[in-house]
N, C-alpha and C positions, 0 to 999 in steps of 0.2 A: 348515511345521509349524503345527499348530492353535494358536490363541491360548491354549487351555487348557493346552497342552503347553509353552508358552514358559517357564513357571516350573516349578520342581521340584514334582512332584505325588507325595506320599508316601502319601496316603490319600484316600478319597472326600471327606473334609472340606476338602481343599485345592482341590477342583473349584469353579470359579466357579458353575457351574450348580447344584451342591449348596448353596452358600452363599446363593445367591439364592432357591432353593426353600425353604430353612430360614427365611429372612427372611419370605417370603410366608406360610408356615405360622404363624409367630409373629404376624404382623400379622392374619391371619384369626382367630386365637385371640382376640386383643385386641379386634378389631372386633366379634366375635360375642358378647362378654360381655353387652352390654345388650339383646340380642335377647329377645323375650318367652319366658317360661318354657314356654309351650305349644309352642315350637319346639325345646326342649332335646333331644328324642329324634328330631327330624326334621331340619329344615334345619341347625340348629346342629351337631348331631352329624355329619351328612353332610359338610358343608363342612370341618369340622375334620379328619375322618378322611381325606378325599381329599387335602387339602393336605399332611398329614403323610405320607401314603403315597408321595407323590412322592419325598420324602427317603429313605424306607425302600427304595424300589425302586432309587434311585441307589446306595445303599450295597450292596444285593444285587448289582447289576450290577458294581460295582467288584470285589467279591470273587469274581466268576465270570469275570473277564477271561481266565482260562486257557482258557475255552471260549467262543469268539467267538459262537456261536449263542445260548448262555445269556445272555451279556453283552448282546447286541442285544435279546433278548427282554425282559430286565428294563428296558432303556432305553425300549423301547416301552411297557411297563407303566407306567413313570413318566410318560411323555407322556400316556398314557390317563388317569391319575389327575389330571394337571394339566388336561386337557380337561374332566374331570368337575367339577373345582373351578370352571372357568369357568361351567358350567351352574348350579351352586349360587349363584354370585355373581349371575347373571342373576335367579334367583329372589329373592335377598335384595334386589336393587334393586326388582324388581316388587312385593314385599311392603312396600316402604318402610323396610326395616331398614338399608339401605346407600345412601349418596348416590352420585350419578352420577360425581362427581369421583374419589372413592376407588375406586369400582368400575373406572373407566377405568384408573387406576394399576395396580390388581391385574391387570386383563386384559392390559395391556401387559407387565407383568413375567412373567405366566404364558406369554404368547406368546413372549417371549424365551427362557424356560426350555424350552418345547416345541421351539423352533428349535434350541437348543443340544443337546438330547437327540437330535433327529433327525440333526443333523450328526455327532454321535458315533456313532450307530448306522449311519450310511452309510459310516463309515470305521473299522470296528472294529480294523483292523490297526494303527492309530496308538495304540491303547489296550491291546490284548490281548497277553499273553505269547506268545512264539513257541515 
C-alpha cells in the first residue's frame, strides 16, 4: 500500500503531496513579496501562478478519479506546473531576489512533490474508483 494510502484519505486536502504543494505555494507567495515592483507582472506573477496551479491540478485529479486517464493527466499537469515553478525559482536566484539556501529548500520540496505525483500517476488503480 502506498504511504499516501496508509491513513484515511477523504479529500485531496488529506494527500501529503497536496499539503506539501500548498505549503510551497504559500512560501513562494511570502518570499516573493519583497521582489521589485517591476517584476510584479512577470516573475512574481509567474512563480505564484505556477506554484498555486500545482494544488489546483491535484484537486482536479482527485475529483476525476473515476476516470483513470483524466486522473493521470491532471497529476502530470500538476507535475508540469511544479517543474515550471523550479524554472522561476532559478530565475529568482539568478536575478538576486532569492538566496541559494531558500532556493535549494524549495527545489528539494518541489522535487519531492514531483516524485509523489509521478508515483501516483504510475499506479492509478490505487487511487481511482473501480
